[in-house]
C-alpha positions, 0 to 999 in steps of 0.5 A: 423666165418672164415672157416678152409679152408680159414685159411689153404689157407692163411697159404699156401700163406704165405709159398709160399711167404716165399719160393719165397723170399728165392729162390729170395735171393738165386738167388741174392746171386748166381748172386753176388758171381759168375762172370757174365761171368760164367752162366754155374756154376750156372746152374750146381748148380741148377741141383745138 
């Protein structure tokens, strides 16, 4: 039978992957919405 530790670890990985995908989608959305000649605006967004 599976130990609770392994199920916890798998859940942790699922959450990690979800967060990574969310960040990736946000970065792509920022790249698409902001013009490529203004990288400073995206940096200021991240620091807020």
